[in-house]
BAKOLBA-809519 format. One line per 10 residues: number of its first residue (from 1); their letters; for each residue x negated, y, z negated of C-alpha. Coordinates in steps of 0.5 Angstrom, whole numbers, plus 500, padded with zeros to 3 digits. Layout:
N
NUM) a) X Y Z ~ ...
END
This chain:
206
1) xxxxxxxxxx) 229 348 702 ~ 222 351 704 ~ 217 354 701 ~ 218 360 696 ~ 213 364 692 ~ 210 359 687 ~ 211 364 681 ~ 218 367 681 ~ 219 374 680 ~ 212 376 681
11) xxxxxxxxxx) 213 379 688 ~ 218 385 687 ~ 216 392 685 ~ 221 396 681 ~ 222 399 674 ~ 222 396 667 ~ 228 392 668 ~ 225 389 674 ~ 218 388 670 ~ 222 385 665
21) xxxxxxxxxx) 226 380 669 ~ 219 378 673 ~ 216 376 666 ~ 222 372 664 ~ 223 368 670 ~ 215 367 670 ~ 216 365 663 ~ 222 360 665 ~ 218 357 670 ~ 212 356 666
31) xxxxxxxxxx) 216 352 661 ~ 220 348 666 ~ 213 346 669 ~ 210 344 662 ~ 216 341 658 ~ 222 340 663 ~ 229 343 662 ~ 232 340 656 ~ 226 343 652 ~ 227 351 654
41) xxxxxxxxxx) 228 355 648 ~ 231 362 649 ~ 226 365 643 ~ 220 362 646 ~ 221 364 653 ~ 222 371 650 ~ 215 370 646 ~ 212 368 653 ~ 215 374 657 ~ 213 379 651
51) xxxxxxxxxx) 220 382 651 ~ 225 382 645 ~ 230 376 644 ~ 236 380 644 ~ 234 382 651 ~ 233 375 653 ~ 240 373 650 ~ 244 379 652 ~ 242 378 660 ~ 241 371 661
61) xxxxxxxxxx) 245 368 655 ~ 243 361 655 ~ 237 356 658 ~ 242 354 664 ~ 243 362 665 ~ 235 363 666 ~ 235 357 671 ~ 240 359 675 ~ 237 366 676 ~ 230 363 677
71) xxxxxxxxxx) 233 359 683 ~ 236 365 685 ~ 230 368 685 ~ 226 362 689 ~ 231 362 694 ~ 230 370 695 ~ 223 369 696 ~ 224 363 701 ~ 222 365 708 ~ 227 365 714
81) xxxxxxxxxx) 228 360 719 ~ 223 359 724 ~ 225 361 732 ~ 219 357 736 ~ 224 357 742 ~ 224 349 741 ~ 228 345 736 ~ 223 340 735 ~ 218 345 733 ~ 223 348 729
91) xxxxxxxxxx) 225 342 725 ~ 217 341 724 ~ 216 347 721 ~ 222 346 716 ~ 219 339 714 ~ 212 342 713 ~ 215 348 709 ~ 219 343 705 ~ 213 338 704 ~ 209 344 702
101) xxxxxxxxxx) 214 346 697 ~ 215 339 693 ~ 207 337 693 ~ 205 344 690 ~ 203 343 683 ~ 207 349 680 ~ 213 349 685 ~ 214 342 686 ~ 214 341 678 ~ 219 346 678
111) xxxxxxxxxx) 224 343 683 ~ 223 336 679 ~ 225 339 673 ~ 231 342 675 ~ 233 336 679 ~ 232 332 673 ~ 236 337 669 ~ 242 337 674 ~ 243 330 673 ~ 246 332 666
121) xxxxxxxxxx) 247 339 666 ~ 253 342 670 ~ 250 349 670 ~ 243 346 672 ~ 247 342 678 ~ 250 349 680 ~ 244 353 680 ~ 241 347 684 ~ 247 347 689 ~ 247 354 690
131) xxxxxxxxxx) 239 354 692 ~ 240 349 697 ~ 246 351 700 ~ 243 358 701 ~ 237 354 704 ~ 240 349 708 ~ 245 355 711 ~ 239 359 713 ~ 236 353 717 ~ 242 351 720
141) xxxxxxxxxx) 241 357 725 ~ 236 353 728 ~ 240 348 730 ~ 246 353 733 ~ 240 356 737 ~ 238 349 740 ~ 245 347 742 ~ 246 354 745 ~ 240 352 749 ~ 242 345 751
151) xxxxxxxxxx) 237 341 747 ~ 243 338 742 ~ 250 336 744 ~ 255 341 742 ~ 258 340 736 ~ 252 338 732 ~ 253 340 725 ~ 246 344 723 ~ 247 343 716 ~ 247 335 716
161) xxxxxxxxxx) 241 335 721 ~ 237 340 716 ~ 239 335 710 ~ 237 329 714 ~ 230 332 715 ~ 228 333 707 ~ 233 327 704 ~ 227 322 705 ~ 222 327 702 ~ 226 328 696
171) xxxxxxxxxx) 228 320 696 ~ 220 319 695 ~ 219 325 691 ~ 224 323 685 ~ 227 316 686 ~ 221 311 689 ~ 215 316 687 ~ 212 314 693 ~ 207 319 696 ~ 210 325 700
181) xxxxxxxxxx) 205 326 706 ~ 205 330 713 ~ 206 323 716 ~ 212 322 712 ~ 215 329 714 ~ 214 328 721 ~ 217 321 722 ~ 223 324 718 ~ 223 329 724 ~ 223 324 729
191) xxxxxxxxxx) 228 320 727 ~ 233 325 725 ~ 232 329 732 ~ 233 322 736 ~ 239 321 732 ~ 242 328 733 ~ 240 328 741 ~ 244 321 741 ~ 250 325 738 ~ 250 322 731
201) xxxxxx) 251 329 728 ~ 257 331 732 ~ 263 333 728 ~ 270 334 730 ~ 271 341 726 ~ 265 344 729
END
């Protein structure tokens, strides 16, 4: 949902195992950006990363395994939700993080490649689902805080509200291929917040 580091696996110190993982994940991201999911080759990833093919096959098993670990690392690197003291500014912060991520040349291309893969590969779809589930759950906390402050109706479904913020941005990115701008992001916040205040996201099981 928000902006992780542009290159996965490059910010965590550690021993040889950590360095191997960082190199392989960076090579995987490079290959995704350049050629897409269906062109991923385990042998080529090993060569790019400068590690043995046996290591890559043993640890990740398949291109889908590489993508799953990559998305997990990107989720780990993503920033926690904001807590500005007001729901509008929190939602604006979320929208800007999404905007920055999907318009970044490297990170945006990574997401587009995995989204495209998810339409035809079940493992890629699971990796993508896991990434967004973690980020949506993280940011849903700002909605819970807003309900506690009396800014939103009791029972407001935070996860659905957070999804409503980024959905128009991703629609432009991967469906209509229209520009995704700050103005678009802020308009998405305004519409979703107005709907939330009117009770549109209140659910019975909250």
